[in-house]
C-alpha positions as CSV (number, residue, x, y, z in Angstrom):
1,M,143.5,162.3,75.4
2,K,143.7,166.0,76.0
3,G,143.1,167.2,79.5
4,L,143.5,163.8,81.2
5,P,146.0,163.5,84.1
6,V,147.3,160.3,82.5
7,D,146.4,159.5,78.9
8,L,145.9,156.0,77.5
9,K,149.1,156.1,75.3
10,T,151.2,156.8,78.4
11,I,149.6,153.8,80.2
12,K,150.2,151.5,77.3
13,N,153.8,152.6,76.9
14,N,154.4,152.0,80.6
15,I,152.8,148.6,80.5
16,S,154.8,147.6,77.4
17,S,158.1,148.1,79.3
18,Y,157.3,145.3,81.8
19,N,157.7,141.6,81.5
20,F,154.4,140.0,80.5
21,D,154.2,137.2,83.1
22,S,154.9,139.4,86.1
23,L,152.1,141.8,85.3
24,F,149.7,139.1,84.1
25,Y,149.7,137.1,87.2
26,F,149.6,140.1,89.5
27,C,146.4,141.1,87.6
28,V,144.7,137.7,87.8
29,H,145.6,137.3,91.5
30,K,144.1,140.7,92.2
31,L,140.9,139.9,90.4
32,H,140.5,136.8,92.5
33,E,141.3,138.7,95.6
34,I,138.6,141.2,94.8
35,S,136.1,138.4,94.6
36,K,137.0,137.3,98.1
37,T,136.6,140.9,99.2
38,K,132.9,140.9,98.0
39,L,132.4,137.8,100.2
40,G,134.0,139.6,103.2
41,L,137.1,137.4,103.2
42,E,139.7,140.0,102.4
43,R,140.0,143.8,101.9
44,T,141.2,145.7,98.9
45,D,141.3,149.2,97.6
46,F,141.1,148.1,94.0
47,L,138.0,148.4,91.8
48,E,137.1,145.4,89.6
49,W,136.6,147.4,86.4
50,H,140.0,149.1,86.7
51,V,141.7,145.8,87.1
52,L,139.7,144.2,84.2
53,F,140.8,147.2,82.0
54,A,144.4,146.6,83.1
55,F,144.0,143.0,82.2
56,K,143.1,143.8,78.6
57,L,146.0,146.3,78.3
58,I,148.5,143.8,79.8
59,L,147.5,141.1,77.4
60,A,147.8,143.6,74.5
61,H,151.0,145.5,75.4
62,A,153.0,143.9,78.2
63,G,156.5,142.9,77.2
64,T,156.3,144.4,73.7
65,N,159.3,146.7,74.0
66,S,163.0,145.8,74.6
67,K,163.1,146.8,78.3
68,N,161.1,143.8,79.6
69,K,161.5,144.8,83.2
70,I,160.2,142.4,85.9
71,A,157.3,144.2,87.6
72,N,157.0,144.2,91.4
73,Y,153.7,144.8,93.3
74,N,154.3,148.5,93.6
75,D,154.8,148.7,89.8
76,F,151.4,147.0,89.4
77,R,149.8,149.3,91.9
78,K,151.1,152.3,90.0
79,I,149.6,151.0,86.7
80,I,146.2,150.6,88.4
81,G,146.6,154.1,89.9
82,N,147.2,155.5,86.4
83,I,144.2,153.7,85.1
84,Q,142.1,155.1,87.9
85,S,143.3,158.6,86.9
86,F,142.5,157.8,83.3
87,F,138.9,156.7,84.4
88,D,138.4,160.1,86.1
89,T,137.8,161.7,82.7
90,P,134.9,164.1,83.1
91,I,132.0,162.4,81.4
92,F,129.1,164.4,82.8
93,S,129.9,167.4,80.7
94,R,129.6,165.4,77.5
95,Y,125.8,164.9,77.8
96,N,122.8,167.1,78.3
97,N,121.0,164.6,80.5
98,I,122.3,163.2,83.8
99,D,121.0,159.7,83.1
100,K,123.3,159.3,80.2
101,P,126.7,159.3,82.0
102,V,125.1,157.3,84.9
103,R,123.9,154.7,82.4
104,A,127.4,154.4,80.8
105,I,128.8,153.8,84.3
106,A,126.0,151.3,85.1
107,Y,126.6,149.5,81.9
108,Q,130.3,149.2,82.7
109,Q,130.1,148.4,86.4
110,F,126.8,147.0,87.6
111,W,127.2,143.5,86.1
112,V,130.2,142.8,88.3
113,S,127.9,142.7,91.4
114,E,125.1,140.7,89.9
115,N,124.3,137.5,91.7
116,V,123.6,134.1,90.1
117,H,120.8,132.1,91.6
118,K,119.9,128.5,90.9
119,R,116.9,129.8,89.1
120,D,119.3,131.3,86.5
121,F,120.5,127.8,85.6
122,A,117.0,126.4,85.6
123,R,115.6,129.2,83.5
124,Q,118.2,128.7,80.8
125,S,117.5,124.9,80.8
126,I,113.7,125.4,80.4
127,I,114.0,128.1,77.7
128,F,116.7,126.5,75.6
129,K,115.0,123.1,75.7
130,Q,111.8,124.6,74.5
131,I,113.4,126.6,71.7
132,N,115.0,123.5,70.3
133,S,111.7,122.3,68.8
134,K,111.7,125.2,66.4
135,Y,115.4,126.1,66.2
136,E,118.2,123.6,66.2
137,V,119.8,124.5,69.5
138,K,121.2,121.0,70.1
139,S,122.7,120.5,66.7
140,M,124.2,124.0,66.5
141,L,125.7,123.7,70.0
142,L,127.0,120.3,69.2
143,S,128.5,121.4,65.8
144,K,130.1,124.6,67.2
145,S,131.4,123.2,70.6
146,G,131.0,119.4,70.4
147,V,128.9,119.5,73.6
148,E,125.5,118.0,74.1
149,L,122.9,120.4,75.5
150,E,122.1,118.4,78.6
151,D,125.8,118.0,79.4
152,Y,126.3,121.7,78.9
153,F,123.9,122.6,81.7
154,L,125.5,120.1,84.0
155,M,129.0,121.5,83.4
156,L,127.8,125.1,83.6
157,F,126.6,124.4,87.2
158,L,129.8,122.5,88.0
159,L,131.9,125.4,86.7
160,Y,130.1,127.8,89.0
161,A,130.6,125.4,92.0
162,L,134.3,125.0,91.3
163,V,134.8,128.8,91.2
164,F,132.4,130.0,93.9
165,E,132.0,127.1,96.2
166,L,135.5,125.6,96.1
167,K,137.3,128.9,95.3
168,N,139.5,127.4,92.5
169,T,141.7,129.8,90.5
170,K,142.4,127.1,87.9
171,I,140.4,124.3,86.5
172,S,141.6,120.8,85.4
173,I,139.8,117.6,84.6
174,D,140.8,116.1,88.0
175,L,138.6,118.7,89.8
176,F,135.5,117.3,88.2
177,G,135.9,114.1,90.4
178,P,133.3,111.4,90.1
179,T,131.3,113.5,87.5
180,V,133.9,112.6,84.9
181,E,132.3,109.2,84.7
182,L,128.8,110.7,84.4
183,I,129.6,113.2,81.7
184,G,132.8,111.8,80.1
185,K,136.3,113.2,80.0
186,R,136.0,114.2,76.3
187,Q,132.7,116.2,76.9
188,I,134.3,118.1,79.8
189,I,137.4,119.0,77.7
190,L,135.2,120.1,74.8
191,F,133.1,122.2,77.1
192,L,136.2,123.9,78.7
193,D,137.8,124.4,75.3
194,S,134.6,126.0,74.0
195,I,134.6,128.7,76.8
196,S,138.3,129.4,76.8
197,T,141.0,130.9,74.6
198,D,144.7,130.2,74.6
199,L,147.1,132.8,75.7
200,E,148.3,133.9,72.3
201,D,144.8,134.3,70.9
202,A,143.8,136.2,74.0
203,K,146.7,138.6,73.3
204,I,145.6,139.1,69.7
205,F,142.0,139.7,70.8
206,A,143.1,142.2,73.5
207,R,145.2,144.2,71.0
208,Q,142.2,144.5,68.7
209,K,140.0,145.7,71.5
210,S,142.6,148.2,72.8
211,D,143.2,149.8,69.3
212,T,142.1,153.4,69.4
213,R,141.6,153.4,65.6
214,E,138.7,151.0,66.2
215,K,137.4,152.5,69.4
216,S,138.4,155.9,70.9
217,A,140.2,155.9,74.2
218,E,137.2,157.8,75.7
219,R,134.9,155.0,74.7
220,Q,137.2,152.3,76.0
221,I,136.7,153.7,79.5
222,Y,133.1,152.6,79.6
223,E,133.3,149.3,77.7
224,N,132.4,145.9,79.2
225,S,135.1,143.3,79.5
226,P,135.8,141.7,76.0
227,F,136.1,138.3,77.8
228,F,132.4,137.7,78.5
229,R,132.2,134.7,76.2
230,Y,135.7,133.3,77.1
231,P,136.2,133.6,80.9
232,L,139.0,131.0,80.9
233,I,142.5,131.0,79.4
234,K,144.0,127.6,78.6
235,I,147.6,127.3,79.6
236,N,149.1,123.8,79.1
237,N,146.5,121.4,80.4
238,E,144.9,123.8,82.8
239,Y,142.3,126.5,82.5
240,L,143.1,129.7,84.2
241,I,140.0,131.6,85.6
242,I,140.5,135.2,84.5
243,A,138.1,136.6,87.1
244,P,135.3,135.1,89.1
245,C,133.0,137.9,88.1
246,L,133.4,136.9,84.4
247,V,132.4,133.3,85.3
248,N,129.5,134.6,87.2
249,R,128.2,136.6,84.3
250,F,128.9,133.7,81.9
251,C,126.8,131.3,84.0
252,K,123.9,133.7,83.8
253,Y,123.9,134.4,80.0
254,S,126.2,132.0,78.3
255,L,123.9,130.2,75.9
256,Y,122.0,133.3,75.0
257,D,125.3,135.1,74.2
258,F,126.5,132.1,72.3
259,F,123.6,131.9,69.9
260,R,123.2,135.7,69.5
261,Y,126.9,135.7,68.4
262,E,126.6,132.7,66.1
263,D,123.2,133.3,64.4
264,K,121.7,136.6,65.6
265,E,118.8,137.1,63.3
266,S,117.4,133.6,63.1
267,F,118.0,132.9,66.8
268,S,116.4,136.2,68.0
269,Q,113.2,135.4,66.1
270,H,112.8,132.0,67.7
271,F,114.0,133.1,71.1
272,G,111.4,135.8,71.3
273,L,108.6,133.3,70.9
274,V,109.9,131.0,73.6
275,F,110.6,134.0,75.8
276,E,106.9,134.9,75.6
277,R,105.9,131.3,76.5
278,Y,108.2,131.4,79.5
279,I,106.6,134.6,80.7
280,Q,103.2,132.9,80.5
281,K,104.6,130.1,82.7
282,C,105.5,132.8,85.3
283,L,102.1,134.3,85.0
284,E,100.4,130.9,85.5
285,Y,102.5,130.4,88.7
286,S,101.6,133.9,90.0
287,G,97.9,133.0,90.5
288,L,97.0,136.4,88.9
289,K,94.2,136.4,86.3
290,F,95.5,137.2,82.9
291,V,94.8,137.1,79.2
292,N,97.3,135.9,76.5
293,F,96.5,138.2,73.5
294,N,98.5,135.9,71.2
295,H,96.3,132.9,71.8
296,N,93.2,132.4,69.7
297,M,92.7,136.1,69.1
298,S,92.7,138.1,65.9
299,F,93.3,141.8,65.4
300,P,93.2,144.2,62.5
301,K,96.4,144.4,60.5
302,D,97.2,147.9,61.7
303,I,97.0,146.8,65.4
304,K,100.0,145.1,66.9
305,N,98.7,143.6,70.1
306,V,100.7,143.3,73.3
307,D,101.5,139.9,74.7
308,F,99.5,139.7,78.0
309,G,97.1,141.6,80.2
310,L,96.6,141.2,83.9
311,I,93.0,141.5,85.0
312,S,91.9,142.8,88.3
313,D,89.0,145.0,89.6
314,A,91.5,147.4,91.1
315,Y,94.0,147.7,88.2
316,S,95.2,146.2,84.9
317,V,98.7,145.5,83.7
318,L,99.7,145.2,80.0
319,I,102.9,143.1,79.5
320,E,105.1,143.1,76.4
321,A,108.1,140.7,76.1
322,K,111.1,142.1,74.4
323,A,114.1,139.8,74.2
324,T,116.5,142.7,73.8
325,E,119.7,144.0,75.3
326,L,121.5,147.3,75.2
327,S,124.0,147.3,72.3
328,W,127.6,147.9,73.2
329,V,127.6,151.2,71.2
330,A,124.6,152.6,73.2
331,G,126.0,151.2,76.4
332,E,129.4,152.9,76.1
333,D,128.1,156.1,74.4
334,P,124.4,156.6,75.2
335,T,123.6,159.5,72.9
336,D,120.0,159.9,71.8
337,I,120.7,158.6,68.3
338,N,122.6,155.5,69.6
339,L,119.8,154.7,72.1
340,I,117.1,155.2,69.4
341,N,118.9,153.0,66.9
342,T,119.3,150.1,69.4
343,Q,115.8,150.3,70.8
344,K,113.5,151.5,67.9
345,C,112.4,147.9,67.3
346,H,112.2,147.0,71.0
347,S,111.4,149.2,73.9
348,I,110.4,152.2,71.7
349,K,108.2,149.9,69.7
350,A,106.7,148.5,72.9
351,V,105.6,152.0,74.0
352,K,103.8,152.5,70.8
353,Q,102.2,149.1,71.1
354,F,100.8,149.9,74.5
355,Y,99.1,153.1,73.4
356,D,97.8,151.8,70.1
357,F,96.4,148.7,71.9
358,I,94.8,150.9,74.6
359,N,93.0,152.9,71.9
360,Y,91.8,149.7,70.3
361,V,90.6,148.2,73.6
362,K,88.7,151.3,74.4
363,L,87.2,151.4,70.9
364,Q,86.1,147.8,71.2
365,N,85.0,148.2,74.9
366,G,87.3,145.3,75.8
367,V,89.1,142.5,74.2
368,G,88.0,139.0,75.2
369,S,87.8,139.0,79.0
370,F,90.2,141.9,79.3
371,N,89.3,145.5,79.8
372,L,91.2,148.5,81.1
373,S,90.7,149.4,84.7
374,S,88.7,152.5,85.6
375,Q,91.0,153.0,88.5
376,I,94.6,152.6,87.4
377,N,96.6,150.9,84.6
378,F,100.2,149.8,84.4
379,A,102.5,148.3,81.8
380,F,105.6,146.1,81.9
381,I,108.3,145.9,79.3
382,V,110.0,142.6,80.2
383,T,113.5,142.0,78.8
384,Y,116.0,139.1,79.1
385,K,118.9,141.4,80.1
386,E,119.1,144.7,82.0
387,L,118.8,147.8,79.8
388,Y,119.8,150.3,82.6
389,F,117.0,152.7,81.5
390,G,115.7,153.3,85.0
391,S,112.1,154.2,84.9
392,M,110.1,154.8,81.7
393,Q,109.5,158.3,82.9
394,R,113.2,159.1,82.6
395,A,113.7,157.1,79.4
396,W,110.7,158.9,77.9
397,S,112.0,162.4,78.6
398,E,115.6,161.4,77.6
399,F,115.1,159.8,74.2
400,I,111.8,157.9,73.6
401,K,109.7,161.0,73.4
402,V,111.9,162.3,70.5
403,A,111.6,158.9,68.7
404,L,107.8,158.9,69.1
405,R,107.1,162.6,68.6
406,E,104.5,162.2,65.9
407,N,102.9,159.0,67.2
408,A,102.5,160.5,70.7
409,K,99.7,162.8,69.4
410,T,97.3,159.8,69.6
411,F,98.6,158.4,72.9
412,D,96.1,158.3,75.8
413,F,98.3,159.4,78.7
414,E,95.3,159.8,81.0
415,T,94.5,156.0,80.8
416,L,98.2,155.0,81.0
417,P,100.5,157.7,82.3
418,I,104.1,157.3,81.3
419,C,105.2,157.0,84.9
420,N,103.0,153.8,85.1
421,I,105.3,151.9,82.6
422,F,108.2,149.9,84.0
423,F,111.2,148.1,82.6
424,L,111.7,144.7,84.2
425,T,114.2,141.9,83.5
426,I,112.8,138.4,83.5
427,D,114.6,137.9,86.8
428,D,112.7,140.9,88.2
429,L,109.4,139.5,87.0
430,E,110.1,136.2,88.7
431,V,110.8,137.9,92.0
432,V,107.7,140.1,91.7
433,F,105.4,137.2,91.0
434,Y,107.0,135.2,93.8
435,L,106.3,138.1,96.2
436,V,102.7,138.4,95.0
437,K,102.1,134.6,95.1
438,N,103.4,134.4,98.7
439,D,101.4,137.5,99.8
440,L,104.5,139.5,100.6
441,I,103.3,142.4,98.4
442,N,100.1,143.6,96.8
443,L,101.1,144.4,93.2
444,K,99.1,147.6,92.9
445,D,100.3,148.9,96.2
446,F,103.9,148.0,95.4
447,L,103.8,149.8,92.0
448,E,102.2,152.8,93.5
449,D,104.9,153.0,96.2
450,L,107.5,152.6,93.6
451,K,106.1,155.6,91.7
452,I,106.4,157.7,94.9
453,K,110.0,156.6,95.4
454,E,110.8,157.4,91.8
455,D,109.5,161.0,92.2
456,N,111.9,161.6,95.1
457,P,115.6,162.0,94.2
458,S,116.6,160.6,97.6
459,T,114.7,157.4,97.1
460,R,115.0,157.0,93.3
461,R,116.8,154.0,92.0
462,F,118.4,153.3,88.7
463,T,116.9,149.9,88.0
464,F,113.7,148.1,88.9
465,R,115.8,145.5,90.7
466,M,117.1,148.1,93.1
467,Y,113.5,148.6,94.3
468,L,113.4,144.9,95.2
469,E,116.5,145.1,97.4
470,E,114.5,145.2,100.6
471,Y,113.3,141.7,99.7
472,T,116.9,140.4,99.1
473,Q,116.5,138.1,102.1
474,V,113.8,136.3,100.1
475,D,115.1,133.6,97.7
476,A,112.4,133.6,95.0
477,E,112.1,129.9,94.6
478,L,109.5,129.3,91.9
479,P,108.4,125.7,92.1
480,F,108.8,125.0,88.4
481,L,112.3,126.4,88.5
482,N,113.2,124.4,91.6
483,D,111.9,121.2,89.9
484,E,114.1,121.9,86.8
485,F,117.2,122.7,88.9
486,S,116.6,119.5,90.9
487,R,116.4,117.5,87.7
488,I,119.8,118.8,86.6
489,F,121.5,118.7,90.0
490,D,120.1,115.2,91.0
491,K,122.1,113.7,88.2
492,I,125.3,115.0,89.7
493,E,124.4,114.2,93.3
494,L,123.3,110.6,92.4
495,K,126.5,109.8,90.6
496,T,128.6,111.4,93.3
497,K,127.0,109.2,95.9
498,V,127.5,106.0,94.0
């Protein structure tokens, strides 16, 4: 790449001259060391995404020329230093909006610091058991992996415990202890095989992902790890954990990613319906008064209603569920056209829905027991994964306004200002409702304060979750999620005590 201190071709050529095993194990060791650093157990000057990028290149290119030198630790450090130099490519000059390069960086880096809570396991269990009545989750999972759905959730939690509680770097059947009798040795092997790849296949996969004919070197800088679905590598009869951060992310989204990959169109349709029902469950827990506009209500064909409305004398909140995620194309290269293409049927559509619905509600002077507040109105777009859009105010000025230029002529910005629309993940929504339920925040005051922070560059944050950071000492334990987690965990605990 022209103008880079060290280009990608030079890095690849350097890596190819070293023996594979020597670099491979240096890399894996460093990824586990970084995980301990985040826990305060060790210190390191390496950044996780640099080492993950090195891991892909080592798999693809190490030992592919005749030199085959044995790398020492200083050789490995030099490779990481060159990758760091490669990552210093000036990205901010490529875009006309500061949020675009920041989003590319967030897309690449923020996931490595995400935490997994027990509610993440419970949420997946609730959602995917519900979806099975309309979509054959159990049979598809069984046919593709050989694993029963209930056993899958048990082993997902055990995987997390083995990596983060017991700090294992490799996994074998023996580590599952008494739970082998509960689940069965064959089910455990099938589960581990379904989430791993062997070393030769990993090398082939990495070569494909590092090919600049398929993806430019510049784009590769901001890609996510290609090993989200396969965080383990099977070597002999053991499963090497590539990096704890990959297992962490896998535990949070594994089934969603599995079905999106295997059967995207059909799965997305059924998942969206169950996702709405799950949000209703959260609303019921919150104690807030709400209306479900999808239940026993009819609307004109030209009106696409939103999903829910919160009712209060002091405010109203429209809520639209969008089981969407940021495509890898838009994540790595967030141009207007890429963002519009990935979101025109999701967040962009949700904005139009809000304003069309507002016009309809005003025309009808209310819908059922719902009416817009005379004081202030808000709207939530709730997604399953983080979109890294920051506030709607920024996303609107960046690309949504362009996409809705003609439609916006009929939008009532006085009733619902753009700055009153927020992007939340389902995890954010759970935390907000927990805080409301336990009188730790007043929702209206919290959102008003968030708007003030958003207007000030020194207090502005890039995701809604970051505004919840002052409540990080609060473990948002929603009772129905606790009950589901206990139901899963008690099976393990009971068998272990026997």
